[in-house]
C-alpha positions, 0 to 999 in steps of 0.5 A: 636266304635274304642277306643280313647286314651282320658284322662279318657277313660275306657280302660285306667282306667280299667285293663283287667282280673282283678277281684275285690272283690267289682266290682261296687265300684272299677269301680265307683272309676275308673270312678271318677279318670278318670273324674279327669284326664279328667278335669286335661287335660282341665287345670282345677285347683286341687281345682275345681276338688276336689270340684266336686269330693266331690259333686259326692261322696256326691251324691253317698253316698246319693243314696247308688247306682252307676251311672248305676243305677241312675235316675232323681228322685234321683236328685230330692230327693237329691235336696229336702234333701239339701233344707230341712236342718236346714240351707238350701243351697242357690239356686246358691249353689245347682245349682252348685252341680247339674251342677257338677253332670250333667258334670260327667254324660256327661263324663261317657255317652260320647261314646268316653270314653266308660264307658256306654259300659263297664257298660253294659258288667259288670253289664247289665245296662248303665248310662244315663243323670240324670240332664235334664233341667226339674228337675234341677234349672235354672239360671234365675236371674243375682244375686242369693246371699243372700238378706242380703248381700249388700254394707256397708253404709258409717256409717257401713264402718266407724263403721267397720274401727273405730273398727279396730283402736280401737282393736289396742288401746285396745291391747296396753292398756292391754300390750298384744301381737298382736298390730302389727297384729291388725295394719296390719289387719286394713290396710289390710281391708282398702286396700281391700275396697280402691282398691276393691280387692277380698280376694285372690287378696289381700293376693296374693300381694307382695311388688313388686306389688306396683307401681307408676302412672305418673299422680299421682307422689305425691303418689309414689309407692302406686298409683297403685296395680298390681293384679296377682291373679285375678279371672280367668275363669275355665281352665285358669290361674289367670287374671292380672290387675292394679288397680289405687288409686283414690283421694277420698280414699287417706287416704288409700294410706297414711295408706298403706305407713305407713304399708309398711315402718313402721309396716311390718318391725317390723314383721321381714319378712326377704326376704319374698315377701308378702305384708301381712305377719304373725308373723311366716314369712308366707303369710296371707291366705284368711281364715285368712282374713275371720276369722279376718273380722268376729271378727271385724264385730261382735265386731262392731255390724254389720250384720253377713250376711256381709263378706270381699266381702262386702267391694268390693261391697261397693267400686263399689257402692261408685265409681259410687256415686263419678261419675266414668265412668262405664267402669272405674269401670269395669276395676278397679274391673276386671269384663269381663262384665258390667252387673257383675259390675252392680250387685255389685252396690247398690247406696244410695237413696241420690245419686239417688235423686241427679241424679233425681234432676239434670235431673229435672233441665235439663228438667224443669229448676232449678226453676221448677225442685226444 
């Protein structure tokens, strides 16, 4: 087959006439490097590529062999080991690992990249696809998250936000530093909930992303948030959307106004554009959000299964319970498909009973329906 100068092709990665002390390892490392270049040419992010390479190297270390020796039974043994850990990985995580491995094998068995021929010439063996459908986890369920992860109830939300506010008072009463950070954290989590944001979306907000809404002039520039770091599909840049404030959560609008106009300036952020800043004039990171949420959640006595994304699940659920149209909710949270939004919803029994009661009244009349 004629050589094609594709990113990651074997003849571009291996130098002719160069002998390596450990040739198998050298060839494998060039394969991995070539796969990274191939993915980079497809506009995948550095984080995605690094994660896939981590999985690849983990599998290679598990088998203690190289791709031209790998077999489907190696995948089965590896999967069993992941499931037999003290804390087994979620099925969705393992399926993601298997998919990464499948993509790598597709790359090195693709004739256009000529790795199979190179392995045959050097080692007398060639790689084959080791992740067929019959030995990998199929994606049969729309939602594969842990069963304990669910929207927070109104009482749980109240307990969480009460604890946020209590931390501020406790720090002040003790005369310790940190009350400003506690105030910021309290409003950060209220904003994540009241606008249904992901962690990265929230931490990526700048002051310039605060916008007005001509239909809600009394809220000023706090009536809408322009999200510039929405979750994108692989190979595409972050997606943008504008999230409107809703009247049921106007308490969060006033809180955000107070934070921007009175709390944030006390951090002395100078010209830093970030909405959420640290004491060191840096942008708050998603990892900071995780850590602070876990501390407050534990202090509030809530389940350890909850994480910051639970606030987003709660937002979707509560908008639906407030009676907002499904399309509106979908646009607010930036989902491409209504089915994804439906997965997030966990409407309460009271809400479903109210819907049923209205249906009974409509069909049978108010007297019989009740």
